[in-house]
C-alpha positions in Angstrom: -16.4 17.5 3.1 -14.4 20.7 2.7 -11.0 20.4 0.9 -8.9 22.7 -1.1 -8.8 20.6 -4.3 -9.9 21.0 -7.9 -11.2 17.5 -8.7 -11.2 14.3 -6.6 -9.8 12.4 -9.6 -6.9 14.8 -9.9 -5.8 15.3 -6.3 -2.5 13.3 -6.7 -1.3 14.8 -10.0 -2.2 18.3 -9.0 -0.4 17.9 -5.7 2.8 16.5 -7.3 2.7 19.3 -9.9 2.7 21.9 -7.2 5.5 20.1 -5.3 7.7 20.0 -8.4 6.9 23.6 -9.3 8.2 24.7 -5.8 11.5 22.8 -6.0 13.8 23.0 -9.0 15.7 19.9 -7.8 12.6 17.7 -8.5 11.1 16.5 -11.8 8.0 14.6 -12.7 8.0 11.5 -15.0 5.9 12.5 -17.9 2.3 11.3 -17.5 3.0 9.5 -14.3 2.5 10.2 -10.6 6.2 9.8 -10.0 8.6 12.4 -8.5 12.3 12.1 -9.6 15.5 13.8 -8.7 16.2 16.2 -11.5 19.7 14.8 -11.6 18.6 11.1 -11.3 20.1 10.1 -14.6 23.4 11.8 -13.9 23.6 10.1 -10.4 22.9 6.7 -12.0 25.7 7.3 -14.6 28.1 8.1 -11.7 27.4 4.6 -10.3 25.2 5.7 -7.4 22.6 3.2 -6.2 19.1 4.5 -6.8 16.6 4.6 -4.0 12.8 4.3 -4.6 10.0 4.5 -2.1 6.4 5.4 -2.3 2.9 4.2 -1.5 -0.5 5.8 -1.4 -0.8 9.6 -1.4 -2.2 11.3 1.7 1.0 11.0 3.7 2.6 14.3 2.6 5.4 15.3 2.7 6.0 11.6 2.2 7.1 10.5 -0.2 7.8 13.1 -2.8 9.3 15.5 -0.2 12.1 13.1 0.5 13.3 12.9 -3.1 16.7 14.6 -3.6 20.4 14.1 -3.5 21.2 12.2 -0.3 17.8 10.6 0.0 15.4 9.1 -2.6 16.0 9.0 -6.3 12.2 8.6 -7.0 8.9 8.4 -5.2 5.9 6.6 -6.6 2.5 7.9 -5.6 -0.7 5.9 -5.7 -4.2 7.2 -5.3 -4.9 8.4 -1.7 -4.2 5.6 0.7 -3.9 3.1 -2.2 -0.5 1.6 -3.1 0.7 2.5 -6.6 0.3 -0.2 -9.3 3.0 -2.6 -10.3 3.6 -0.8 -13.6 4.0 2.6 -11.9 6.7 1.2 -9.7 8.3 -0.4 -12.7 8.3 2.9 -14.5 10.2 4.5 -11.6 12.7 1.7 -11.6 13.4 2.1 -15.3 13.7 5.8 -15.0 16.4 5.9 -12.3 18.2 2.6 -12.6 21.9 2.4 -13.5 24.5 -0.3 -13.3 24.7 0.1 -9.5 21.1 -1.0 -9.2 18.0 0.0 -7.3 16.9 -0.3 -3.7 13.1 -0.3 -3.0 12.2 0.9 0.5 8.7 -0.4 1.2 6.3 0.1 4.1 4.8 -3.2 5.3 1.3 -3.1 3.8 0.0 -5.9 1.7 -0.6 -3.7 -1.4 2.8 -2.1 -1.2 4.6 -5.4 -0.8 2.7 -7.0 -3.7 3.1 -4.2 -6.2 6.7 -3.3 -5.3 7.7 -7.0 -5.0 6.2 -7.8 -8.4 7.8 -4.8 -10.0 11.2 -5.9 -8.6 10.7 -9.4 -10.1 10.0 -7.9 -13.5 12.9 -5.5 -13.3 15.3 -8.3 -12.3 14.1 -10.3 -15.3 15.0 -7.2 -17.5 18.6 -7.3 -16.0 18.2 -4.5 -13.5 19.8 -5.3 -10.1 17.0 -4.7 -7.5 16.9 -5.2 -3.7 13.9 -4.5 -1.5 13.8 -3.6 2.2 10.5 -3.7 4.1 10.0 -1.4 7.0 7.6 -2.6 9.8 8.2 -0.3 12.7 4.7 -0.4 14.3 5.0 -1.7 17.9 1.3 -1.4 18.6 0.9 -4.8 17.0 2.6 -7.9 18.4 5.6 -9.0 16.4 4.2 -12.5 15.7 0.5 -11.7 16.1 -2.5 -13.1 14.1 -2.5 -10.2 11.6 -1.1 -9.2 8.3 2.2 -8.0 9.9 3.4 -4.9 11.6 2.8 -1.8 9.5 5.4 0.6 8.2 5.0 4.1 9.9 6.9 7.3 10.2 10.2 5.5 11.0 10.4 4.7 7.3 11.6 8.3 6.7 14.7 7.7 8.8 15.5 4.6 6.7 15.2 6.8 3.6 17.7 9.2 5.1 20.2 6.6 6.3 20.1 4.6 3.1 20.2 7.7 0.9 23.4 9.0 2.7 25.0 5.6 2.2 24.2 5.6 -1.5 25.6 9.1 -1.8 28.9 7.7 -0.4 29.2 5.2 -3.3 28.2 2.2 -1.2 27.2 -0.9 -3.2 23.6 -2.1 -3.6 24.2 -4.8 -1.1 25.8 -2.4 1.4 23.0 0.2 1.1 20.4 -2.6 1.5 22.1 -3.9 4.6 22.4 -0.4 6.1 18.6 0.1 5.5 17.7 -3.3 7.0 19.8 -2.7 10.1 18.1 0.7 10.6 14.6 -0.8 10.1 15.4 -3.4 12.7 16.5 -0.7 15.2 13.2 1.3 14.8 10.0 1.4 16.8 6.9 3.6 16.3 3.5 4.0 17.8 0.8 6.6 17.2 -2.4 8.0 18.7 -5.2 9.9 17.0 -7.7 12.5 18.3 -9.8 12.7 15.1 -10.3 10.6 11.9 -9.4 11.8 8.5 -11.4 12.1 5.3 -10.3 10.4 2.1 -11.3 12.8 -0.7 -12.9 10.0 -2.9 -14.9 8.7 0.1 -16.1 12.1 1.3 -16.6 11.0 4.9 -14.5 9.9 7.9 -13.4 6.3 8.1 -14.4 6.1 11.8 -15.9 8.4 14.4 -14.6 9.4 17.8 -16.5 10.9 20.8 -15.4 14.2 22.2 -13.4 12.6 25.0 -12.0 9.6 23.0 -8.8 8.8 21.3 -7.5 5.9 19.2 -4.3 4.2 20.3 -2.0 2.3 18.0 -3.5 3.2 14.6 -1.9 3.1 11.2 -1.6 5.9 8.6 -4.6 5.1 6.3 -7.5 6.5 8.3 -8.3 3.1 9.9 -9.2 2.7 13.5 -6.5 1.7 16.0 -6.0 -1.3 18.2 -7.7 0.3 21.2 -10.1 3.2 21.9 -9.6 5.0 25.2 -10.4 8.2 27.0 -8.5 11.5 26.3 -5.4 11.9 28.5 -2.7 14.5 29.0 0.2 15.0 26.6 2.5 13.7 29.4 0.5 10.5 29.6 0.4 10.1 25.9 4.1 10.4 25.5 4.8 8.1 28.4 2.5 5.3 27.2 3.8 5.5 23.6 7.5 5.6 24.6 7.2 2.8 27.2 5.6 0.6 24.5 8.5 1.4 22.1 11.2 1.0 24.8 9.9 -2.4 25.8 9.6 -3.6 22.3 13.2 -2.5 21.4 14.4 -3.7 24.8 16.2 -0.4 25.3 18.3 -0.1 28.4 19.5 2.9 30.5 22.4 4.8 28.9 21.6 3.7 25.4 21.6 6.3 22.6 18.6 7.0 20.4 17.0 9.4 17.9 13.5 10.7 18.7 11.0 11.6 16.0 7.8 13.4 16.9 5.5 13.1 13.9 2.4 15.1 13.1 -0.3 12.8 11.6 -1.6 15.9 9.7 -3.9 18.1 11.8 -2.0 18.6 15.0 -1.0 22.2 15.7 2.7 23.0 16.1 2.1 24.1 19.7 0.9 20.6 20.6 3.8 19.0 18.8 6.1 21.0 21.0 4.3 20.0 24.1 4.5 16.3 23.2 8.2 16.7 22.2 9.0 18.3 25.6 7.1 15.5 27.4 8.8 12.8 25.4 12.3 14.2 26.1 11.6 14.5 29.8 10.3 11.0 29.9 13.3 9.6 28.2 15.6 11.5 30.5 13.8 9.9 33.5 14.4 6.5 31.9 18.1 7.5 31.4 18.0 7.1 27.7 20.3 9.5 25.9 18.6 11.4 23.0 21.3 12.2 20.4 19.0 13.8 17.8 15.3 14.9 18.0 12.9 16.4 15.4 9.3 17.4 15.7 7.2 18.1 12.6 5.1 16.6 9.8 7.1 13.7 8.4 4.5 11.1 7.4 0.9 12.1 7.8 -2.6 10.7 7.4 -4.2 13.7 5.6 -5.8 16.0 8.2 -5.9 13.5 11.1 -5.2 15.1 14.4 -2.7 13.1 16.4 0.9 12.1 16.6 3.3 9.2 16.4 6.6 8.8 18.3 9.6 7.0 16.9 12.8 5.8 18.5 15.8 4.7 16.6 18.9 3.2 18.2 22.0 5.1 17.0 25.7 4.8 17.0 28.5 6.9 15.5 28.1 5.5 12.0 24.3 5.9 12.0 24.5 9.5 13.3 27.0 10.4 10.6 24.5 9.1 7.9 21.7 11.1 9.6 23.8 14.2 9.7 24.9 14.0 6.0 23.7 16.7 3.7 20.6 16.2 1.6 18.7 18.3 -0.9 15.4 16.6 -0.2 13.0 19.5 0.5 11.1 17.9 3.4 14.1 16.8 5.5 14.4 19.3 8.4 16.9 22.1 8.0 17.8 21.9 11.7 20.5 19.6 12.8 18.4 17.8 15.4 20.7 18.4 18.3 18.9 18.5 21.7 19.5 21.4 24.1 21.5 20.7 27.2 19.3 20.1 30.2 20.7 23.3 31.8 19.0 25.4 29.1 15.7 23.6 29.4 13.1 24.3 32.0 11.1 21.3 31.2 13.6 11.9 -18.1 12.4 8.3 -18.5 13.7 5.0 -20.0 11.5 2.8 -22.2 7.8 2.9 -21.2 6.2 -0.1 -19.7 4.3 -2.3 -22.1 0.6 -1.6 -22.4 -2.2 -4.2 -22.4 -2.2 -6.7 -25.2 -3.6 -5.2 -28.4 -5.0 -7.4 -31.2 -4.4 -6.7 -34.9 -7.2 -5.4 -37.1 -9.7 -8.2 -37.8 -8.9 -10.3 -34.7 -10.2 -8.0 -32.1 -13.0 -8.6 -29.7 -16.4 -8.4 -31.5 -19.0 -6.1 -29.9 -21.6 -8.9 -29.8 -19.2 -11.6 -28.5 -20.5 -13.7 -25.6 -17.3 -13.2 -23.7 -17.5 -9.4 -24.1 -21.2 -9.6 -23.0 -20.0 -11.3 -19.8 -17.2 -8.9 -19.2 -19.5 -5.9 -19.7 -21.9 -7.4 -17.2 -19.1 -7.7 -14.6 -18.0 -4.1 -15.2 -21.5 -2.8 -14.8 -21.9 -4.8 -11.6 -18.7 -3.4 -10.1 -19.6 0.1 -11.0 -23.0 -0.2 -9.5 -21.5 -1.7 -6.3 -19.0 1.1 -5.7 -20.8 2.9 -2.9 -21.8 -0.4 -1.2 -18.2 -1.7 -1.3 -16.8 1.6 -0.1 -19.2 1.6 2.8 -18.3 -2.0 3.7 -14.6 -1.3 3.4 -14.8 1.8 5.6 -16.1 -0.3 8.4 -13.2 -2.8 8.4 -10.4 -1.2 6.3 -9.6 2.0 4.6 -12.5 2.4 2.3 -10.8 2.1 -1.1 -12.2 -1.2 -2.4 -15.3 0.2 -4.1 -13.1 2.9 -5.8 -10.6 0.3 -6.9 -13.2 -2.0 -8.4 -14.9 0.8 -10.2 -11.5 2.0 -11.6 -10.9 -1.6 -12.8 -14.2 -1.6 -14.6 -13.6 1.7 -16.2 -10.1 0.7 -17.4 -11.5 -2.5 -18.9 -14.3 -0.7 -20.7 -11.7 1.7 -22.2 -9.4 -1.1 -23.4 -11.7 -4.0 -24.4 -12.3 -2.9 -28.0 -8.5 -3.5 -28.7 -8.4 -6.9 -27.0 -8.1 -10.2 -29.0 -11.1 -12.1 -30.2 -13.0 -14.4 -27.9 -11.7 -17.2 -30.0 -8.5 -16.8 -27.9 -9.9 -16.5 -24.4 -6.5 -16.9 -22.8 -5.2 -13.9 -24.7 -8.3 -11.9 -23.6 -7.6 -12.8 -19.9 -4.0 -11.8 -20.3 -5.1 -8.5 -21.8 -7.6 -7.9 -18.9 -4.8 -8.8 -16.4 -2.5 -6.2 -17.9 -5.3 -3.5 -17.7 -6.1 -4.3 -14.1 -2.4 -4.3 -13.2 -2.0 -0.9 -14.9 -5.0 0.9 -13.5 -5.5 -0.6 -10.0 -3.1 -0.3 -7.2 -3.7 -1.3 -3.6 -4.1 -5.0 -2.8 -6.9 -5.6 -5.3 -4.7 -4.8 -8.4 -2.1 -7.5 -8.1 -4.5 -10.1 -6.7 -6.9 -9.8 -9.6 -4.0 -9.6 -12.1 -2.6 -12.9 -10.9 -6.0 -14.4 -10.9 -6.5 -13.6 -14.5 -2.9 -14.5 -15.5 -3.2 -18.0 -13.9 -6.5 -18.6 -15.5 -5.1 -17.6 -18.9 -2.1 -19.9 -18.4 -4.4 -22.8 -17.6 -6.6 -22.2 -20.6 -3.6 -22.3 -22.9 -3.0 -25.9 -21.8 -6.5 -27.1 -22.6 -7.2 -28.9 -25.8 -10.8 -27.9 -25.7 -12.3 -24.7 -24.2 -15.4 -25.9 -22.6 -17.0 -25.6 -19.1 -14.5 -28.1 -17.6 -11.6 -26.1 -19.0 -13.0 -22.9 -17.5 -13.5 -24.6 -14.1 -9.9 -25.9 -14.2 -8.7 -22.3 -15.0 -10.8 -20.9 -12.2 -9.3 -23.4 -9.7 -5.7 -22.6 -10.7 -6.5 -18.9 -10.6 -7.7 -19.2 -7.0 -4.4 -21.0 -6.2 -2.5 -18.2 -7.7 -4.3 -15.6 -5.5 -3.5 -17.7 -2.4 0.2 -18.0 -3.3 0.7 -14.3 -4.0 -1.4 -13.0 -1.2 -0.6 -15.6 1.4 -4.2 -16.0 2.5 -6.0 -19.3 3.0 -9.6 -20.4 3.8 -10.8 -18.9 7.0 -8.5 -15.9 7.0 -11.5 -13.6 6.1 -10.4 -12.6 2.6 -11.7 -12.9 -0.9 -10.4 -16.5 -0.8 -13.4 -17.4 1.4 -15.7 -16.7 -1.5 -13.4 -17.8 -4.4 -12.5 -21.2 -2.8 -16.1 -22.4 -2.2 -17.2 -21.1 -5.6 -14.4 -23.0 -7.5 -15.2 -26.2 -5.5 -18.9 -25.8 -6.2 -18.3 -25.3 -10.0 -16.1 -28.4 -10.3 -18.5 -30.5 -8.2 -21.5 -29.5 -10.2 -19.9 -30.2 -13.5 -18.6 -33.5 -12.3 -22.1 -34.6 -11.3 -23.3 -33.9 -14.8 -25.2 -30.6 -14.1 -25.9 -28.3 -17.0 -24.0 -25.1 -17.2 -26.8 -23.0 -15.9 -27.2 -25.1 -12.8 -23.4 -25.2 -12.3 -23.2 -21.4 -12.4 -26.1 -21.1 -9.9 -24.2 -23.4 -7.5 -21.0 -21.4 -8.0 -22.7 -18.0 -7.3 -24.5 -19.4 -4.3 -21.3 -20.9 -2.8 -19.5 -17.6 -3.2 -22.4 -15.7 -1.5 -22.5 -18.1 1.4 -18.7 -17.9 1.7 -18.7 -14.1 1.7 -21.5 -14.0 4.3 -19.6 -16.4 6.5 -16.7 -14.0 6.8 -18.7 -11.8 9.1 -18.1 -14.4 11.9 -14.4 -14.9 11.1 -11.6 -13.2 13.0 -9.4 -11.5 10.3 -5.9 -12.8 9.9 -4.9 -11.1 6.6 -5.6 -7.7 5.0 -6.3 -4.4 6.7 -9.1 -5.9 8.7 -6.5 -7.9 10.7 -5.4 -4.7 12.3 -8.7 -4.2 14.1 -9.1 -7.8 15.1 -12.4 -8.7 16.9 -13.9 -5.3 15.9 -14.4 -6.6 12.4 -16.8 -9.3 13.6 -20.3 -8.8 12.3 -19.2 -7.2 9.1 -18.7 -9.3 6.0 -15.3 -9.0 4.2 -15.8 -6.5 1.4 -13.3 -8.3 -0.9 -15.2 -11.6 -0.5 -18.5 -9.7 -1.1 -17.1 -8.2 -4.3 -16.3 -11.7 -5.6 -19.9 -12.9 -4.9 -21.2 -9.9 -6.8 -19.2 -10.4 -10.0 -19.8 -14.2 -10.0 -23.5 -13.6 -9.7 -23.2 -11.2 -12.7 -21.5 -13.9 -14.7 -24.3 -16.3 -13.9 -27.0 -13.8 -14.9 -25.2 -12.9 -18.1 -24.8 -16.5 -19.3 -28.3 -17.6 -18.1 -30.1 -14.6 -19.7 
């Protein structure tokens, strides 16, 4: 892997520091991977609705490049291709919120929806008006297919622009949100890739392509597409992508649209121009009027060679918002007008609370049994990083091993300040806060809710024994299912958690000793995880590749089996 970076662990902060240094209109929230308008506080005091977007890094110039007057108030960056944590989003909300409220513009990925959604709930509880708009403009996936939902792609940038212009015109939060939702509903995007990309932390491509192969209908996280085909001409690429979008939006002759030709990262400008020309010509043949068109790098997937095309229905009002002035550095300086055919030959608010910290004398003892178990789980997850990364690269975006190792590291750093094992519910709440703070993506909120639900159940138990822990485990699994929306058979971590919880309760009910009950629990989790290899994915990133995931066990379920086995070993030692 050859990349112009300093340290894999500091790619995101180094990148944002450079962006802010180049643009005086931008600021960084101290100690956070959050880009702000330098005048964000003044805008909030004027009564302007604040707009926040974000997601994993690796999509530059999104999202930090779209921060500025007339567009976003803040952008929250997660690690590469990993959604930012709930607390990071909450930090951004607190930093830019005023009486007019905050609109979150979120791309339709599970991790982004969970983290932005949970942050919105917490902010509302603090009295901050918050609305959330989810963009799902990917027409490569069926609107009601058996998958985790259509992804948010490059069309999201147009929603940023339209909503930002509305906010700058003093529209209310409800008005800005409605303008954004209407724009999101009028969008369609589809992409094609010629090469994979390399996530810095993974160090190798997420998939491989032959010399004459391309991937149709891929997302923006280095994952494979919905179909692999032979390399075709730029004219054929443009025609297939546009026909798919036109059909999905049910565009008719003489309708008016905006065209966005987006570079996925490694496509030369010459090829972008070729595709743009082909797209404009194809739309002209379909008698669809292009009112505005831009070609460039708007939302990338690192260095992936390829493009996506976006069409947006426009009318006079929407065009006025698109034409409005913005200071966002990545918005194109050109006005987007298309040549006539005759001229064409072809500062921050209060910081988020940290993990629960115990007072002196009531902290977790170094030799406590619960600490021994937690240390064993952390060691297990750290040792499994490469295995989980490899598994996740085959069916997802390769970030699970990194996320699990990051959780283990955060727990090790915080555990000495946690409450005593005499209050296990408080320990689990502290662990949940740590995981929520340090882990983004899908794993962070799911494990955070698992620990929160377990803690809440333990608090209701008169006696903390094996039966109490089994009840807490069962409620924790329900919490994950409710927040994540997965059920048994969807090929997720639930397929290991569910059987494990049932096995634990059944073993204890039959009178089995703790050691035997734990053995049954770990075995059920391992069997459940292995069974996912024959399941068609219906949730998570694997759902985007459908049948191509068969034969590979779900990495999230495998991780569950690993840490449950480590608990068994620690308590039976």
